[in-house]
C-alpha positions as CSV (number, residue, x, y, z in Angstrom):
1,M,-29.2,18.5,-99.5
2,E,-31.6,18.4,-96.9
3,N,-31.9,14.7,-96.9
4,N,-28.5,14.5,-96.1
5,N,-28.4,17.4,-93.1
6,E,-31.4,14.8,-92.0
7,Q,-29.1,12.2,-91.8
8,N,-25.8,13.6,-89.9
9,T,-28.4,14.6,-87.6
10,K,-29.7,11.4,-87.0
11,L,-26.3,9.8,-87.0
12,K,-25.2,12.5,-84.4
13,Q,-28.2,11.4,-82.1
14,T,-26.8,8.3,-82.6
15,K,-23.2,7.8,-81.5
16,K,-24.7,10.2,-78.5
17,A,-27.1,7.7,-77.6
18,K,-24.7,5.4,-77.3
19,T,-21.9,7.3,-75.3
20,T,-24.5,7.9,-72.6
21,K,-25.6,4.2,-72.6
22,N,-22.0,3.6,-72.2
23,D,-21.6,6.0,-69.9
24,I,-24.3,4.8,-67.7
25,T,-23.5,0.8,-67.8
26,T,-19.8,2.0,-66.6
27,G,-20.9,4.4,-64.1
28,G,-18.7,6.9,-66.0
29,T,-16.9,8.0,-69.4
30,S,-14.3,6.1,-70.8
31,K,-11.9,8.5,-69.5
32,D,-13.4,8.3,-65.3
33,V,-12.7,4.5,-65.5
34,K,-9.2,4.2,-66.5
35,P,-8.2,6.4,-63.1
36,V,-10.6,4.0,-61.0
37,R,-8.1,0.8,-62.8
38,K,-5.0,2.7,-62.4
39,A,-6.0,2.4,-58.5
40,E,-6.8,-0.8,-58.0
41,K,-3.9,-1.9,-60.0
42,E,-1.4,-0.2,-57.4
43,K,-3.7,-0.8,-54.3
44,A,-3.3,-4.4,-55.8
45,S,0.1,-4.1,-56.2
46,V,1.3,-2.6,-52.9
47,L,-0.6,-5.4,-51.3
48,E,1.3,-8.0,-52.8
49,T,4.2,-6.4,-51.9
50,L,3.5,-6.4,-48.0
51,K,2.2,-9.9,-48.2
52,N,5.6,-10.8,-49.8
53,K,7.3,-8.8,-47.0
54,K,5.4,-11.0,-44.1
55,I,4.1,-7.3,-42.7
56,I,0.3,-8.3,-42.7
57,N,0.7,-11.9,-42.2
58,V,-1.6,-12.2,-39.5
59,E,-1.3,-15.8,-38.7
60,E,2.7,-15.5,-38.5
61,E,2.3,-12.3,-36.4
62,A,-0.8,-13.6,-34.0
63,V,0.2,-13.3,-30.4
64,P,-0.1,-16.4,-28.5
65,E,-3.6,-16.6,-26.4
66,E,-1.7,-17.3,-22.7
67,I,0.2,-14.4,-23.4
68,E,-1.9,-12.1,-24.6
69,P,-1.5,-8.7,-23.4
70,V,-4.5,-7.3,-21.2
71,E,-4.9,-3.7,-20.4
72,I,-5.9,-3.6,-16.7
73,D,-7.8,-0.9,-15.1
74,N,-6.6,-0.2,-11.4
75,K,-10.0,1.5,-10.5
76,A,-11.9,-1.5,-12.3
77,R,-9.8,-4.6,-10.5
78,K,-10.7,-2.7,-6.8
79,K,-13.9,-2.5,-7.8
80,K,-13.9,-6.2,-8.8
81,E,-11.4,-7.5,-5.5
82,A,-14.3,-5.4,-3.7
83,V,-16.9,-7.4,-4.8
84,V,-15.5,-10.2,-4.2
85,E,-14.9,-9.7,-0.6
86,V,-18.4,-8.3,-0.5
87,T,-19.5,-11.5,-1.9
88,N,-17.6,-14.2,0.7
89,Y,-18.7,-12.1,3.1
90,P,-21.8,-13.4,4.9
91,R,-24.6,-11.4,4.8
92,Y,-28.5,-11.7,6.2
93,F,-29.7,-14.3,3.2
94,D,-27.5,-17.0,4.4
95,T,-28.9,-16.2,7.9
96,N,-31.5,-19.0,8.7
97,I,-34.1,-17.6,10.3
98,L,-34.8,-20.6,13.2
99,E,-30.6,-21.1,13.9
100,G,-29.3,-16.7,13.5
101,L,-25.9,-16.1,13.5
102,T,-23.4,-18.0,14.1
103,S,-20.9,-17.1,17.2
104,E,-18.2,-17.0,14.4
105,I,-20.5,-14.8,12.6
106,V,-20.9,-12.6,15.3
107,E,-17.4,-12.2,16.2
108,Q,-16.4,-11.2,13.0
109,R,-19.2,-8.4,12.7
110,K,-17.7,-7.4,16.2
111,A,-13.8,-7.2,14.8
112,D,-15.8,-5.4,11.7
113,N,-17.3,-3.2,13.9
114,L,-20.6,-4.0,12.6
115,V,-22.4,-3.3,16.3
116,N,-25.0,-1.3,17.5
117,T,-23.2,1.3,19.0
118,T,-22.6,5.0,18.3
119,G,-19.3,5.3,19.6
120,D,-20.3,8.2,22.3
121,E,-21.5,6.0,25.3
122,K,-18.0,5.8,27.2
123,G,-18.6,9.6,28.2
124,K,-15.5,11.3,30.1
125,T,-12.7,9.6,31.6
126,I,-11.8,10.2,35.1
127,L,-8.5,12.7,33.9
128,G,-10.8,14.3,31.4
129,I,-12.8,15.5,34.2
130,I,-10.0,16.8,36.2
131,L,-8.7,18.4,33.1
132,S,-12.1,20.1,32.1
133,N,-12.2,21.8,35.6
134,F,-8.4,22.8,36.1
135,F,-8.2,24.9,32.4
136,T,-11.7,26.7,32.7
137,F,-11.5,30.4,32.2
138,F,-11.3,31.9,35.7
139,N,-9.0,29.2,37.2
140,M,-6.5,30.2,34.1
141,L,-7.5,34.6,35.4
142,Y,-5.9,33.5,39.0
143,F,-3.3,31.3,38.2
144,A,-2.1,34.5,35.9
145,I,-2.6,37.0,39.0
146,T,-1.0,34.4,41.6
147,I,1.8,34.5,39.4
148,V,2.0,37.9,38.9
149,F,1.8,38.3,42.8
150,I,4.3,35.7,43.6
151,V,6.5,38.0,41.2
152,L,6.4,40.8,43.1
153,G,7.0,39.5,46.2
154,A,3.5,40.3,47.6
155,F,2.3,37.4,49.2
156,D,0.1,38.8,51.6
157,N,-2.6,38.6,48.7
158,L,-2.8,35.6,47.8
159,M,-5.2,34.0,50.5
160,F,-7.9,34.4,48.0
161,L,-6.1,30.6,46.8
162,T,-7.5,29.2,50.4
163,T,-10.9,29.6,48.7
164,I,-10.0,28.5,45.2
165,I,-8.0,25.7,45.1
166,P,-10.6,23.8,47.5
167,N,-13.3,24.4,45.9
168,L,-11.9,22.8,42.6
169,I,-10.9,19.8,44.5
170,I,-14.2,19.7,45.4
171,G,-15.9,20.1,42.1
172,I,-13.5,17.6,40.7
173,I,-14.5,14.7,43.6
174,Q,-18.0,15.4,43.2
175,E,-18.2,15.2,39.1
176,I,-15.9,11.9,39.7
177,K,-18.3,10.2,42.4
178,A,-21.4,11.4,40.3
179,K,-19.9,9.6,36.8
180,K,-19.2,6.3,39.0
181,T,-22.9,6.6,40.3
182,M,-23.9,7.2,36.8
183,D,-21.8,4.0,35.7
184,K,-23.5,1.8,37.6
185,L,-26.9,2.8,36.9
186,S,-26.3,2.5,33.3
187,L,-25.5,-1.0,34.0
188,M,-29.2,-1.3,36.0
189,S,-31.2,-0.1,33.7
190,E,-29.5,-0.9,30.3
191,P,-31.4,-2.4,27.5
192,T,-31.4,-5.8,26.4
193,T,-33.1,-7.5,23.6
194,T,-33.7,-10.9,22.6
195,V,-31.9,-12.5,19.5
196,I,-31.5,-16.1,17.8
197,R,-28.1,-17.3,18.0
198,D,-26.9,-20.8,17.4
199,G,-30.5,-21.9,17.2
200,E,-31.2,-20.5,21.1
201,K,-32.8,-17.5,22.3
202,V,-30.5,-15.2,24.1
203,E,-31.1,-11.9,25.7
204,I,-28.3,-9.5,25.3
205,P,-27.4,-6.2,25.9
206,V,-28.7,-3.8,22.4
207,K,-25.2,-2.6,22.4
208,E,-24.3,-6.1,21.1
209,V,-26.6,-6.5,18.6
210,V,-24.8,-7.1,15.2
211,L,-25.7,-6.3,11.4
212,D,-28.3,-9.2,10.2
213,D,-29.2,-10.2,14.0
214,I,-32.5,-11.8,13.9
215,V,-34.2,-10.8,16.6
216,F,-37.3,-11.9,18.4
217,F,-40.2,-8.3,19.3
218,T,-43.0,-8.8,21.4
219,S,-45.1,-6.6,23.0
220,G,-43.4,-3.5,25.4
221,K,-40.1,-3.6,24.1
222,Q,-38.3,-1.0,22.1
223,I,-36.8,-1.3,18.7
224,C,-33.5,-1.2,19.0
225,A,-32.5,-1.0,15.4
226,D,-33.5,-0.9,12.0
227,S,-34.5,-4.2,11.0
228,I,-37.2,-5.8,8.4
229,V,-40.2,-8.0,9.7
230,L,-39.0,-11.5,7.8
231,E,-42.1,-13.2,10.0
232,G,-45.2,-12.3,12.4
233,F,-47.3,-9.2,12.8
234,I,-46.5,-6.3,15.2
235,E,-48.4,-3.0,15.8
236,V,-45.8,-0.3,16.8
237,N,-45.9,3.2,18.3
238,E,-43.9,5.6,16.2
239,S,-45.0,8.6,17.9
240,L,-41.0,9.5,19.0
241,L,-40.8,9.8,15.0
242,T,-43.5,10.6,13.2
243,G,-45.5,12.3,15.8
244,E,-48.6,10.3,14.8
245,A,-49.9,8.8,18.0
246,D,-52.0,5.7,16.3
247,A,-50.4,2.4,16.1
248,V,-49.3,1.2,12.9
249,L,-49.8,-2.3,11.7
250,K,-46.2,-4.1,10.0
251,N,-46.4,-7.5,8.1
252,P,-43.5,-9.3,6.7
253,G,-41.3,-7.3,4.4
254,D,-42.2,-4.2,6.5
255,Q,-39.3,-1.8,7.7
256,L,-39.2,-1.1,11.8
257,L,-37.2,1.9,12.9
258,S,-35.5,2.1,15.5
259,G,-36.5,4.3,18.2
260,S,-40.5,2.7,18.0
261,F,-42.4,0.8,20.5
262,V,-44.3,-2.6,20.0
263,V,-47.5,-2.4,21.0
264,S,-48.8,-5.7,20.4
265,G,-48.2,-8.9,18.1
266,V,-45.2,-11.1,18.2
267,A,-42.7,-10.8,15.0
268,V,-39.2,-11.8,14.2
269,A,-36.9,-9.6,12.3
270,R,-33.7,-9.1,10.8
271,V,-31.5,-6.1,11.9
272,D,-30.6,-3.8,8.4
273,K,-28.9,-0.9,10.0
274,I,-26.6,-0.5,13.3
275,G,-25.3,2.2,15.3
276,K,-25.2,6.1,13.9
277,D,-27.0,4.4,10.6
278,N,-30.1,4.0,12.2
279,Y,-33.0,6.1,12.0
280,I,-32.5,7.4,15.4
């Protein structure tokens, strides 16, 4: 009896070991394998049905390359157009240091308002002078009192106008004369600088300097616009900007700040900033 029991136990252990081996080989029990195979068959059947109906036939449904729809981002398109415009625009790397800017490029710069002006140089006009003298607080008060006296019929009390009106006229005339005198003086003392254009050195007013102009700086000249030194060596005094009285040596590649003065040396520089974009 004991031998029979031992044999039965060994048979059970052997069957159990075979079952475990099958599970490891197939990735699970035989019960688990059936649903997997069934799912694969169903998937294959669905794919076959789709192929028969030409739903997933990529070759027949493909869109030709020439009419392939492309989603365009408006912002990206504008940005791309802006880049193309800047690329086509003549920039400083096209400027020949010996030739400078051409007349055509200078006119293009002026048309694009890339000139070394701030827009505040005009000052008051004659009409502005008249209006500023006429519409003052006290003049408005006197005119209001005058209207009240006229309405009341008190014409004897209007004698104060004999002083106010001549004073107003004299003030307007004097300011107009002062404006004309200042305009003439500004023309006589207008600062100039030397630029290279069309291969020649030209003396022009500072306000006519355009972006990317090739400027020739010598001793005693004031830096009219922020520039980059291309050739030469100069010492500049930046005391008006930094408060330091010592001269600063500028080598090729260094920046020159507008408002500083050239103490010594000679250099050729390219205008990097203009107008309100300058340091001062």
